[in-house]
N, C-alpha and C positions, 0 to 999 in steps of 0.2 A: 399470676401474670399481673404485672402491675402499668400505672396508666399510661409512664412515658415509654413502655414496651408496646403498650395498645395505639398509640399516639403514631409510635415508629412505624408502625404494618399499615397503620390507615395511608400516612404520608407514599408508603411504597402501591398501595393497591392505587390509592388517585393519581399515581404517578405514572404507574402502568396503566391504569385502566381495566385490570384483570387481576384477579384473587390469585387465579393459577401461575402466572407472570410472579407478582410476589411472592407468594410461597416460595416458588424455586428461586429468588436471587436471594432470600433472605435464610433459608434451607429449614424453611419450617413445612409442615401440612398444610393443605388446604383448607381442611376443617379447621383449624389453626387461627388460621387468617379472619376468615372468617365470622368465628367466634370472638377475636379480638374485635373486630367493629362493632358487631353485634353489641358486645357489653360495654363500647365506647358510648355507641349513638343510645344505648339505655343510662348511661350515665350522664348524659346531654340534655336527656330529653329532645333528643332532636335528629328527622332522617338525616343523616350524612350524604349518603349515596344510594341515583337509580340503580335498581340492580335488574337487568334482561338477562333471557337468555344470551343475548349478541354481545353486548357491553354492559360495562361498567360506570358512570357518569357521575361528576359531584352538581350535589344540590347547592342551592344558591347558600344555602347554612354551609353546607362541607366547603364549598370553595371560600367561605370567609376563615369555615375553622382550621384548613389545608393552609393559606398563608400564614397565620397566628403560631401553626405548630411546625412550619420550618422554621420560623423566626426560635420558639422555646427549643426545640430541638437543637439547634446550631448553639444556642446558649450554656444549654447542658454541655455539650459537646467542649466548648471551650474552655468552660470551665474543671471540667473533668482532665484536659488534657493539659491545664495548666499545672495540675498539682501533680499530675503522672509526671510532666519535665521536669518538677523540682525533685520528685525522689527517684526517677530513672536517670534523670542526665540525658534528655533525649525525646524525640517527636515519639508519640504513640498514637496507634491506627492506622487504618487504610486510608491509600488518597486514588480514585480510579483517574486515570487521564489516558484521550488518544490522540495519534497523531501518524502522520503519514509512515510508511515502513522505511524510506530512507531518511529521515528527519530522528528516526529512533535507532536504526542501525550506525547510524554515523555521527550521530552528533549525540544523543539523550544516554543510551545505553552504556557508551564506554565510560561515560561520566558518574554512574549510578553508584558503582562499589565506593565512592567518596563520600556521598551524602548517606549511604546508609548503613555505614562505619560510626559515621556519626551519630545517628540514630539508630540505633538497633531495634528499639521498638516501633520502628515505621514498617509498613508495608506498601509496596506502588503495585497497582493492576493496571498495566500496558498494553494498551489495546490499537495495532493497528491494521486494520480491516480494510483499508482502502475504499472504506463508503463514509460519508454524511450520517454521525452517529446523531441519534437525540439525546442532548443530554440529560433534561430533565428524566426521560422515561426509562434511559439507559442506567440513570442513576452516576455520573460523569461526574468529577469535582471539577475539571477545567479540562478543555480541547484546546490543541496548537492547529491553527490553519494557516494554512497559504492564500494569495489572492485576496479579491474582494472581500467584505463581511458580506453577509446573505443574511444571515437571521438576526434580525434588529432586535428579538426578546432577549440575548443573551448581552452580559456586560464585556466589551473587546479593550484589550490590552496590548495597544501596539507596539514588537517588538523590536520591529525593522524591516530594512528589506534587503533581500537574500537577492542576489545577481543567477543571473539564467545562462546556462550553455548550451549550446548546439553539438548534437553528437549523435555520431553514428559509431557502428561497431567495425570492427577489425575486416570480415564476411562484406560486409556493404563497400567497402573501399575495395577491393578485391575483385567486386562484381560491378560497380557502377564508376570508381574514382572517387577523387577524395574533392569537392568543389572550395572552390578559391574566392571565387566570386560571386556576388548575388544571381547576374546575369547566368550564372551557371547552373540556377535551379531549375532550371525549365528541362532540363535532361537529367533532372533526380527526382527521389523519390520523397514523401512525407510521412511517416506515421502521424494520423489525424488524429486529434483527440478534442470530444466536445462531451458537454457535461449529461447531456442526455442523447442518445441513439436515434438517429433520424434529422436530428439539426446540423445547421451546415459548419463545418469546419471554416475558420478563418485564416488557414493555411502559415505560410511561414512568414514569422514577425518580425522585425527589426528597426531599430532607429538607425536614421539615416538625415543627415546634418538638423538632429532633435525630433525630425518627424517620424512619429509610426508609419512605415510602411507594412503593409499586408501585400503578400505576393501570394495567391492560387498555385497547390503545385498538385501533382500526380500522386497517389499513394491507393494499395487496395487493403491497407488496415485503418478502420479506423475503432479505436476503445475510448472509454469512460472512466478510466479507472488508472491510480499512477504506476501501480505494480504490474498490469498490464502494459503501461505505455514504455516501460522502460524493458523488460519483458521483449515486446515488438523491435526495439532497436537492436538488442540483442542480439536476436535471430537474424537481424540484419535486413528486416521489412523496412528501413527508412529513417532519415534524420527525427530525431525528436529534440524538444525545446525545454529543458526541466530544467528546476533549480540544482544549485551546483553542490549544492547540501549534501542532496539527497543520493548523489552519484559520486563522491569522492572517491570512494573505495574503488568503485568499476571504473576509474578514470587513473588512479596510480596503478593500477594492476594490469591498464592496458585492456580491459575488454571491453571498455567504451574508448573511442578517441573524438576530441574535439576539433571541431571545423567553423571556420567562419566568426576565429571569436571576435573579429572589428566587428559582426554584423550582429550583436546579440538584441535581444527582444529585451523591454523595457523589466527591471527587476520587480520584483514580488514579495506585496508584504506578506511579513509574516506577523499573523497575530494570536493571543492569547487569549481563549473565550471562557466566559464558566454562567453560570445562571445568576442571577440577579437576585443577591441575598444581603438582609440588612448586617449580619456578620456572617462571617467566613471564619472555620477551626483555624487554629494557628496551625495546624498541620498543613491544612492547604493554601494557605498564605506562604510559610516557608518553602513549602514545594514550587509553587508558583514561582518565587522570588528567585528560586535555585535556576527552576526552569530559562527565565529570564536572561539570567547571569548566564546561562552555558551558551543560549543561544547567541547572546551580543558578544560573546566571546567568539564563537566561531564566524560570526560576519566580522568583526572586527579583521577577524585570521583572512579572511576571503577577500578582501576589500584592496584592492592594488591600483598601482596608478593606471590613468585610463589609457588604452590602448590608442593610439594615433590612427585614424581609420585610412586605408588607401584609398586611391581613387580606384572607382569601379566603372 
């Protein structure tokens, strides 16, 4: 095993704070990862990791070495991919991405064949777990996020603003009727969405005369992830307010119906986020540019003339 391979193993151990998890992600025996780091420490004459039965933590020397390793490995990856591109006619290697299920289903996956046809040597690992993944620890090259940017340790690349739609299911309309005006919401139900269960829901949000209005609403179900949010709506449990891009297919098939189109919540920011790094491999830069273009095209197609708001 050469020094570069040992550096790669060390960075995964450092990021995951675990020899066991690093070995699993690299497809190596745990003993091999431990030996590789020990050999690296012997070569350097410095301890890189504090090891206990409960956790693995970088030493001060280990932190400095980790930062330099990331840059060096990125440079090597860039150099190799440059010649692979010239010899084989396309990008080479893996890019790992995370995004919401609706974004993957409606926006990204339908466009993937064209990207992979152009770059046969490229492989894409696409995660849609409906949770906030740890970009560094889980080895993601980039993630596509909606809403406010909460992780300031990541580089944020704004992609645009996504319109929201107020949706119900046909079963809900059959049972409760279809709201036509805001004042009718007092006799309707909302599927509440919160980031942390136990937190207070803001209720139904709408822009009225350019001002954000939040109306408390009844509702028996509260969720904290996007997939459960849409599923609860499809089950007839209440109104949801969701990015239109994520439910385009359900609206087109009539599995969801749009209500109160003149009373939408403020649009939601879409952001491409990635770990701070001096150099990004070419394949990651190209895929991120591709993602930005795909999302921009859908946002442009979704943008229409503003609807005149009726008196309420």
